[in-house]
C-alpha positions as CSV (number, residue, x, y, z in Angstrom):
1,M,18.2,18.2,5.9
2,G,19.7,18.4,2.5
3,F,18.0,17.4,-0.7
4,H,20.2,14.3,-1.4
5,E,19.8,13.2,2.2
6,A,16.1,13.6,1.9
7,V,15.9,11.6,-1.3
8,S,17.9,8.8,0.4
9,V,15.5,8.9,3.4
10,V,12.5,8.9,1.1
11,M,13.8,5.9,-0.7
12,L,14.1,4.1,2.6
13,G,10.7,5.2,3.7
14,Y,11.9,7.0,6.9
15,L,11.0,10.6,6.1
16,S,8.8,12.1,8.7
17,V,5.6,13.9,7.8
18,E,7.2,17.2,8.9
19,D,10.2,16.6,6.7
20,R,8.1,15.7,3.7
21,R,6.1,18.9,4.2
22,S,9.3,21.0,4.5
23,L,10.5,19.6,1.2
24,G,7.3,20.6,-0.5
25,G,5.8,17.2,-0.6
26,V,2.5,16.7,1.2
27,G,1.8,13.2,2.3
28,P,-0.8,11.6,4.5
29,T,-1.5,13.2,7.8
30,D,-0.5,11.4,11.0
31,L,-4.2,10.5,11.5
32,Q,-4.4,9.0,8.0
33,W,-1.2,7.0,8.6
34,D,-2.5,5.7,12.0
35,T,-5.9,4.8,10.5
36,L,-4.2,3.1,7.5
37,L,-2.0,1.1,9.9
38,N,-5.0,0.0,11.9
39,I,-7.0,-1.0,8.8
40,V,-4.2,-3.0,7.2
41,S,-3.0,-4.6,10.5
42,S,-6.4,-5.9,11.3
43,D,-7.0,-7.5,7.8
44,H,-4.9,-10.5,6.7
45,E,-5.7,-10.1,3.1
46,M,-4.7,-6.4,3.0
47,R,-1.6,-7.0,5.1
48,T,-0.3,-9.8,2.9
49,N,-1.9,-8.7,-0.4
50,Q,-3.0,-12.3,-0.8
51,F,-6.7,-12.9,-1.1
52,V,-8.4,-15.9,0.1
53,S,-9.1,-18.2,-2.9
54,G,-12.4,-18.0,-4.5
55,P,-14.1,-16.6,-7.5
56,N,-14.3,-13.1,-6.1
57,G,-11.1,-12.9,-4.0
58,K,-9.3,-10.3,-6.1
59,I,-12.4,-8.2,-6.5
60,R,-13.1,-8.4,-2.7
61,L,-9.6,-7.4,-1.9
62,Q,-9.8,-4.4,-4.3
63,G,-13.1,-3.5,-2.6
64,K,-11.4,-3.5,0.8
65,W,-8.9,-1.0,-0.5
66,D,-11.6,1.1,-2.1
67,D,-13.5,1.1,1.3
68,A,-10.3,2.1,3.1
69,A,-9.8,5.0,0.6
70,I,-13.3,6.3,1.4
71,E,-12.5,6.3,5.1
72,L,-9.1,7.8,4.7
73,N,-10.2,10.4,2.1
74,A,-13.0,11.6,4.5
75,M,-10.2,12.9,6.8
76,Q,-8.3,16.1,6.4
77,G,-5.2,15.4,4.3
78,V,-4.4,13.8,1.0
79,K,-6.9,12.1,-1.3
80,K,-6.0,8.9,-3.0
81,S,-7.7,6.0,-4.8
82,G,-7.8,2.6,-3.2
83,Q,-4.9,1.5,-5.4
84,Q,-2.8,4.5,-4.4
85,W,-3.5,3.9,-0.7
86,K,-2.4,0.3,-1.2
87,D,0.8,1.5,-2.9
88,V,1.5,3.9,0.0
89,S,1.0,1.1,2.5
90,R,3.9,-1.0,1.0
């Protein structure tokens, strides 16, 4: 895969873990991706990024991402903040 093709693929979000590694970029492991997918798909607020109204909704949602980061960072692979994992999931 050439550089320009890889950039196009990255922009579309279709680059495999193996291809990212071959280009020198290290991303989340397959286990981290699977775990992130399970966490996000099972939580409506995280999936939609819309918190249930209330005085602590935004804080609660950020806490969920911080908790996810703790779980994901405990695995072998990349280490990210809750906000960074949230960005990766989009």
